[in-house]
C-alpha angles and dihedrals in degrees: 000000000000133000094259093053090047091050091052092050093049091047090055094057114105098205114076091198091059091044092053092046095048097044093076097039095046096043090055089052094050091051089051091057098249113174099196133023135174130181133201103238099169112141108278094010092109099040089120090063092252126089118219106241148175125213138176127212129186118205124187111227124222090223137000113292135172121242087250093058093046090049091050090053093046093047090051091051092048093048088057090065118093091217094059122087113232133266106035107221118243133193138166117245128197112214129186087247096048141281127339140173125230127211126196113203127187115191146151119242129193115234124215090259090059097253121120130232132197111238134190118207127190113197125192114199123192135159133221117181109317094337129093119207124201123191109194123194114192130184138154106276090236088061099042096105090054091058101033097099092047091050090051091052092050091049094049095045098046112123131169111227124203 
């Protein structure tokens, strides 16, 4: 995803409220190098000012690493942020396509209107060859239970294709 593609997508939205809300979220994701993003735009789903979302990032690794090592590095980086509650939760996950590591992140995020919101992020980290893949599912903490089963299905069905 690049800035021009994002701009075209946002321009195509018919609801100015959604466009304003997504501009900040999506632009941050593009800067982070995210390859795929999806938002829940059902009516009322973004009343908190934040749209529950899933994104995928691919990161080339300088040398072969296990999902556990990548997760340890990512958790350490996240724990260095003031907005993230410490410690970041970690768990091993067995996928159909191999091993993975899961992170659970609780953080506060500033919205475009200046208010803050508590977010819960589940991140699935796996490695194929010299590339790490992270699938991140983010929702307002107050809505986490509503999306938990969907997040579990996404986690268990994630497969890296060639």
